[in-house]
N, C-alpha and C positions, 0 to 999 in steps of 0.2 A: 504494500500500500504506500503510495507516494506521500500523501498528506499535505500539510500546509507548511510553506517555507516563507521565511521573512528575511529579506536582505537588509542589513543594518542592525545596530544593537543600541539604539538610543531610547528615548521616551516612547516613541511610537511602537517600536518593536517589542519592548517589554510589556506595554499595555495591550498590544494586539494578542500576544501569546496568552496573557492572563485572561483576556476577554474570551478568547476561543474556548478556554477551559471553563470559564463561567457560563458560557453558552452550551455547555455539556458536550462539546466536541471531544471525542475520545481517541481520535487518530493521531498519527505522528505530527509533531510540531518541531520545526528546526529553525533556529536563529543563526544567521551567518554574520559575524562581525569582524572587521579588519583590525580592531584593537584587542589586546589581551584581556580586557575587562568585561565582566557581565554588564548588562544594560545599566546605565547610570544617568543621573540628572546633570544637565549642563549649567543651569543657572548658578549653583553654588560655586562653580569653578572660579568665577571672577569675583566672588564674594567670600563666603565662609571657608571654602576650601583653600583659596589663595591666602587668606589671612591665618590659616591654621586652626580656625575655630572649629571646623568639622574635619573628621577623618574620613577615609574612604568608605568605611561602613555606613556612614551617614549620607554619602553621595550616591551609593548604589540604590537603584529603584526598589529592589527586593533582594534578600539574601540568596546565596547560592542554593540553600536548602529548598527554597520555593521552587526552583527549576527542577531540582532532583525529585521533590515530592510530586510535582505535576507532570513528570515525565516529559520535560521539554529539553530537547537536545540543543546544546550550545556549541557551535563551531566557531571558536574565537581565534583571533590572530591569523585569519585567512581572508582573502578578498575574493569576491565574486568577479569573474572576468568576462562572463558572457551569459546571456539569457537566450535560450532557444524556445520561442513561443510555440512552434509547431511540435517539437518533441517534449515540451514542458520540462525542460532541464535547466539547471544553473551550473555553470562550470566554475570551478575554484582554482586559485593560483597554486594549490598544492597537487593539482592533477585530478582531484575528485570531481565527480558529477553528481548533483543532487536532483532527484525527480520531484515534481510537485503536481498536486491537483489544482491548487490555487496558490498564487504568489502575492506577497506584499513587498513593494519596494519602499523602503524607508531609509534611504541613503543620506538624508539630511543635506548638509551643505559644508563648505570649506571656506576658510578665510581668503579674502582677496589679497593677493601678494603684491608687494612693491618690487618692481624690476628696474632699479636705478643704481647709480654708482655706489658701491660699497654695501649693497643689500645682502651680500653673502657673509658679511663679517659676523663674528661671534657676538653674543649679547643682544642680538636683534630677534625678538620673539613675536609669535602670533599666539592667540589664546582661543583654543577650540577643544582641546582634549586634556585628559588627566596628565598625559606626558608633557604637554605644553606647560601646564601650570606647575608641575614638579620642577621643570627646568627654570621657570621664572622665579619660583620660590627660592631655589638654590642660590640665586644671584641677588636677592633682595636683602638689604640690611640698612640699618640707620645711617644717615649721613650720605648715602650714595645718591647720585643724580639719576632719577628715573624720568625718561622722556617718553610721552605717550603720543603717538601719531593717530589722530582721529578723536574728535570730541563727541562721540556717540555714547550710548549707555555703557557698553563694555569698557571703553576708555575711561569714562568717569568713575565707574565702579573700581577699576584698577587704581585710579588716582586716589580714591578715598582710602583704599587699603594701604597704598604707599605712604600717604600722609600719616596714617595711624601707626605705621612702623618707623616713623622718624626719617623718611627719605625726603630729598629735595625733588619735588614733582613739578613737571612742566607738561602742559597739554598743547599740542599744535593742531589747529583745525583750519583747513583751507577755506571753509565757507565763512560767511560773515558772522555767524554765531554758532555756538555749540548746539547740538541736537536739532540743527536746522531742518533736517529731513523728516523728523518724527514728531515735532511739537511746535507750539506757538511761540512767538517772540516773548510773550509774558513768562512762559515757563523756562525758556532758554535763559532769560535774564535772571530768574530766580536761582537756577542752578549755577549760572556763572558767578553770581554773588555768593552763593553758598560755598563753592569751592575756593574762591579767592579769599573768603573770610577764614578758611581753614589753612591757607598757606599755599594753595596750588597757583602756579603762574599759568595763565591761559593766554594764548596768542591766536586770535582769529585772523582770517584772511592770510594764513601762513601755510604755504605748501612746502613739503620736504623735497629737496632736489637731489640729496645724496647723503651718504654717511662716510665718515673718515675714521681711520684707526689702523693700528698695526696688528692685524689678525683679530683684534677685539675692538668693537665700536668704542670711540672716545668722543666723537662729535657728530651732531646732526646738522646737516647743511640745509639752509632754507633760502638760497639765492639772495635777493636784495634784503630779506628780513634778517640776514646774518647767520650765525651758527651758535649751537648750544652744546655745552658739555654734557656728555652722557656716559654713564657706566652701564646702563641697561635701557633698552628700548622695547616698548610693547606697541605693536602696530594693530590698530583696530579700525579698518577702513571699509568694513562691509563684508558680506559673504556672497558666495556663488553656489547656487543649487547644484547638487551632484546628479546630473541627468544623463551622463555619458552612457551608462549601462542601458538605460531605457531607450535612448536614441539609437544605439547600435542594434537594439532588438526590434527597431521599427515602430516603437510607440510614439504617439504624438507628443511633442514637447514644444513649449512656448513660454519662456521665463518660468521654467519648472515643468514637471511631468503633468500633462493635461489630464484631469480626471473629471468625471461627472458628479452629480450631487449624491451619488452612492459611493464615491471614492473609487470608482472603476476607471481604469485607463482605457485606451482605444482597443485593448485586447480584453475580452470578457473574463478571462481567467487570471488577469493580473490587476491588482489593486495598488494604490500608493497612498502614503500618509506622511504628514510632517512638512518640514521646511522645503522639501524638494517638490511639493505639489503646487500646481496652479489649479485652483478649484473655484466653483461657483458658490456665492453666498446669497441665498434667496432673500435674506433679511436686509442685505445692503444693495441688492440688485446689481451686483457686479462680480467679476472674477478677481481673486486675490492670490498672492503667494505670501504666506505669513511665516515670520520667524517667531514662533510662539509655542510655548509648552502646552497650554490648554488646547490649542488647535491640534497639535500632534496627538495628544491623548484622546481627544474626541474623535478625530478621524480614525484612529486605531480601533476604537469601539465600533464605529460605523463599518469599517472594513470587516471586522470579525463577524458581525451580525450578518452582513450581506454575503460574505463568502459561504455562510452556512444556509443560504436561501432566504435570508431576511429581506426586508424592504425598508431599510432605515435611511433617512435623508440627513445629510450633514447640514445643519442650519444653526449656527451659533454666532452671537455677537463677540468679536475678538476682544480679548483682554490680556494684559501684560503687567509686569511689575519690575521694579528696579530697587535694589538696596544700596544706598550710599550713606556712609557714616551711620548714624543711628536712625536715619530716616528711611521709611518705606514709601515709595511711590507706587500707587496702583492705578492702572489706566484701563478704561473700557471704551470701546469704539475708537473712532479717529477724530481728533480735534479739528482737522482740516475740513471735515464735513459740516462744521457749524458756521453760522453767520452771526452768532451772538454768543457772548460768554458771560457767565455769572459767577462771582466769587463768593464763597461761603467760608467763613473763618478768617484767620489772620496769617498772612504769609510771613510776617515778621516773627511770629511765634512758631513757625514750622509745623502748623497744624491747620490745614485748609483743604478745600476742594474747589476746583474750577469746573463748572458745568458748561457744556457747549450745546447750544440749541440751533436748530435750523427751522426758521419760520414757526417758532414757538414749540417745536418738538425736540425733546432731549435726544441727542445723537452720540454724546461722549462725555467723559469726565476724566480729570486728572486729580487724584486724591493723595495728599501727603499726610502720613500719620493720621488718616481719617478713614478707618476701615468701614465704619457704619455708612458713611456717605457713599463709599465705593460699592458696597453690597446693595444699597438701595438703588443706586444709579443703574446697576446691571439690570434691574427690573423696570426702571423708568424709561430705558431706551425705547424710542418709538412713540412715547406718550407726550401729549401736550401738557405743559406744566406752567403755572404762574411763576415767572422769574423772581418776583418779590418773595415768594415763599421759599424758593431755593436759596436765596441770599440771606434769609432770616435764620440765624444760627439757633434761635429759640424755637423755631417751628419744627414740628415733628415730621421728618421726611416720610415716615411710614404712613402718615395720614394721606400723603399724596398718592401712595400706592392704592389705598382704598378708594380714593376719588377717581 
């Protein structure tokens, strides 16, 4: 019996395998992962794992015993090299071939790399895997110069850890503001002020042109903007979906592996989940490719159900989070969809929520240290709400749900 095969060993893979067993599937399940680790969470890598607050046991999605007890085969430290949809086989780089009845591709994404002068020097790191973070941690220590290329969430999370470890931290962002691609000018300014108040030096409108050093990076070159001392560089300039396997197998790809609302690819026996997918969202009336843990987990559940003959549609409002210093930012929806914003709480006290409305309808929110507002907003999305009630910190948001 061929069974169910999952390529990739991240959030989506771990959840899909668990969901298949929860759905009473008793046949073989095989997870293929190119890292030596059992499925693990990525968000803690740039936060609690990087800081040393969490060990590997806290990073793993589930313990090894779970896979043993559920009879889930883990083929780790091997890469899938080809998918043959006609034969329903997956070829591995160790010479093995694995048969499948149904297949999930959850290959995730990889960091976008810099290909500039000196980019091969030691001390220049990307952050995506446990091995990446182990290498970064080994070079972090108080007093060292940490330069971060890219002012997105990953870069800022690393900056907060660096500051807390006593490093000299500098963030270089080529756009006019940090977080420009993902949030509003108001939130960019808030995080800019937060980081500079903690000692981070932020340079916007600053592109990296090269690196200098004798085997090991010692300077980051920024053209007319000058050069900066660096003992350690972390590059966070975005990610690229891993679609090469799918493309080579003849599956439709367009900024990700194209799936339908059931998470099926253009081959009815192959599904896909996570960062690597381009999927329709009926609640937002458009296609998306999301770099989001909740998206990966929910798509995995949808895949598992439909692989077993279910009729489950993926329809979720996207949500995300970011931990920086002692602050937790929770986001639901996309702030860019709004044409009006409403502030609730006090930004100066680091406890607030900004709600975004479009023609009076709630479409998104950014909540800092405001979990109640975040949870209520997840249920308010799509509803018309009086902005004055949203802004009134004394008003009970739960009453809005009843209304």
